[in-house]
N, C-alpha and C positions, 0 to 999 in steps of 0.2 A: 864150291861149284855142285857137290852132290846134293846139299840141302837145298838149293835153289831148283834143281832138277826135281827132287821129290815134291816140293812145293807146287812146281809148275804141273806135274804129273797128276797130283791130287786135284788141283784146279780143273784140269781138262777132264778127267773122269767123272767129277761132280757136275760139271757144266753140260756134258754129253749125255748124262744119264746113265752111265755105266754102273754108277754106284749110287745108292738109295740117297736123296737129297739130305735127309737127317743124319745119316751117317758121314756123308761128305762134309757137312757143316761142322759136325762134331770133331773130325780129324783136322779141318782147316783151322778151327779155334785152337785146338790143344797143341798142334804141331807146327802151324805156320803163324801162329799169333794174330789170327783174324779176331775182330771184335764186331759185336752188335753195337751200332750207333744210330741214335735217334736224332735227326736234325729239327730243330724248332725254329721256325721262320715267321716274323710277323708279316701278316698279310694285309696290314694296313699301308695305304699309300703314304709316301712321305714328302710333302711338297713343302720345300722351304724356300722362301724368297729372299734372295740375297741382293745387296745394293753395293756397287762398287765405290769406294771412298775417293773423294778428290784428294790431290797432294795437300791442299791447304787444311783437310780435315784430320789428316794422321796425326799431328802434334797433339790433338785433343785427348788421344788415347794414351799418350804418354804423359801428360800433364796432371794437373789438379783433378780430383775426383768431382769437385763441384761444376768444373767446366764440362767434364763429360756427362753429368746428369742434365746439364741445361742443354747440351748438344742433343742428348737422347729425347728429352722432351719436345724440342724443336722438330725434330726429325720421326717422330711418332714410332720409337723405339721401346720396346717393354724393358724395364729394368730387371736385372737379375733377382732371383727369389732370395729372400733374406731367411735365416734360421728361425723357426718359431719357438715360443717357450716350451710347446709340447715335445718338440724333438729333443730340446736340450734336457728336460725331465726324463725323457724315455732312454737317454744314454746313461 
């Protein structure tokens, strides 16, 4: 309980400006386990089109791979990418 009181006190005096910001940040990092983090987010819009499968289409995904490939060709779905020779030799 005393530790959380000290942490809260340090936060308040740092945010209110009663302590120099660099000093407050230093104390919060060392005593209260605060960390600097940088968040990297993609700013590219992600538009994915999905189609709901009918009940009669579901067995295709559980059956033979040839049937699934034929179904994907008929429905304009791109096949999964295969591993290339370059990737195999790079490993």
